[in-house]
Structures are given as structure tokens and as C-alpha cells.
Phi, psi and omega in degrees: 000045186296338185287348178241014179285152172288149183232155180300151176168175177249133180278142181225169171060227184299327182292321176296318179299319178296318179298318180297319179295314182291333183283353180274209187299325181298318179298319180296319179294320174303312183298317179296315184295318184276350180063026178274330180201146181272168178304323186291332184251017172249120178279116183261018179297142176260010177293143175289136173207165182295124183248108185288339181248132182237158175283114179294148178293150173295148179279008180200170178291156183297335180263007188284343182264001178292148008271004187283319175227125188281161174298326179296319176300316180293326176304315181278313186293310179278308188288337181243304182295307180298316179299323180297320177297320178297314180298313178301317182296318177297320178294321181288333184256358184304124177072014182242159179302331181298339180295339181265000181270158175280165176300319179299318179297318179294319180298320183281333190241340184291143175293160176302139180138199187302318183296310178298313184302314182287320177297315181294321180290327174297312181294312182302316182293319178298319178295321178298313180301320181283344176285353180238160173203155175300141179058034177273210177080203186076201179251147179286170177226180174061222186295326179294314178299318180297318180294320179293316180295327177293321184274330187228010178076317179205166185295320182298321178296319177296313182300318179296319181292319179293316179298321179294321178295319180292315181290329184273353178296116183287126181072207184281151177164204188217150168248136187229148160255125186229161175238134178267181185297335180275357179091004178279142179254150181206166177257137173213155176243143178235148180270149173055244183264009184309138183222130181301337178304327183295334179261011178079017179261161180257114176293139177252321174199163179212154172237123180281123178244021165295146182299330181292348177284338188219353191294325179297319185271326189234006184053234183264013183273072182304316180302325178293320176298316181297318178299320178290324181302327180298338178284356185242355187302132181265090184291335176295321177295319177299315181297320179298317179291325178296318178293325184292000000 
């Protein structure tokens, strides 16, 4: 999934200003609240330095997913939550060998804790944005449809099973469609920053069920958010991952 990986570079302009804001007390409070990194291992310096991980651009405008997901949700979810994970990851890897690794390498090899959590959340969110598109949804065709019909007999049975996994994930986490080394596809849910890459599986699509993904639009009604999310699924992206 090299086309959505973060790449080395220096942040400038508005992004630097955003990083400086997030690197201060608010970032520390986020880190404490989310349990991704403690105050002691987050560098809150506002000095400019080379940042190997960047926030990838959204593949569409912030208002493009309306009415299913609002621009306000993307302002917070992408512009603040996703950015915070990027900022935390840069702070955790500054001046360390991990700064030269890819997100996938960190997800597969980092020990449980702040480094893994932030690397996985940067990757998971980027994958989530690409799992959706304006005017998406409907039913898949071609190889994706064939794979789903093989595993669940029909699309509605698959949709019901995936929705149940997403709604049933206790607390924060993700619902995934994944492919294993043998080419079989399955549904799984992961808690917190969990990512199928860590288990050697290939993610095909994901639905974010952290509350910050839906609370502005749907409050605590996660099933309503999941039902709306199906109108945005990017089946071309799923097909690309299945082929890969």
C-alpha cells in the first residue's frame, strides 16, 4: 500500500503551525487521554526539526462525504486526531533509528506501547480515508464480489456480518475485511490501534469505530454511523488491495 504511506519531508506553513499547536499542552492531554504515550515520552518542543512522518492529504474534500459524514467530523477526525498521531510519532522517533523506518515496519516490529499505537493509528486512519469515496457504496463486482460470495454466500450476508463486527467491537477499535496468506478473506475486529498487518494479513477495507469517527454526527448511535458508512465504501480500493 505504498501509495498512501507517509514520506520524509519538512513541514511548512499551516502544517507547521498546526504541529506547533498540537505539540504543546493539548497534544500532551491527548496523549494522556488516549494512553498512546505518556507525558514523559512525548517531546513537546516547538523547535523546527526534520519530521520523517507527515499527515497524508485526504483523497477528497472535507465536505465530500456529506451527508453521511460531515465536514465538521473530518475537521476534528482528520485535522486533529489523525494529525495528533503523526505529531506523537515524530516526537517518539526523533533522533532514533525508528525515524527511518516505514509505518509498516513499525507496525510489524515495534513493541506494544506508544510507538506501535501511534504508527498504527497513522496507518489505520490513512487506510480508512481511502476505504471511502464520495458517491461510493452499492455492491462490489468482479473479483471482490466473487470472493465475498465464496465466503458468505451473498453480499447481504457479508454486509450483516461486517456490520455486526463493527457494532460489536467493545470500546474503541476497527472492523476490517482482510486477506490471509492463502488468499482467503475474512472479517475481524481489532481493539484500539490494532492492525491486521501485525499478524501478517492484508487489509482490504476498514471501518473506524472509535467514537471520534462518528460522535459529532451520530452521538452514541454507532449502528447508525455504520449503516451510513456503507454508502461510502470505495470498492475500487478494495479490489486494488485484493489484487495486491
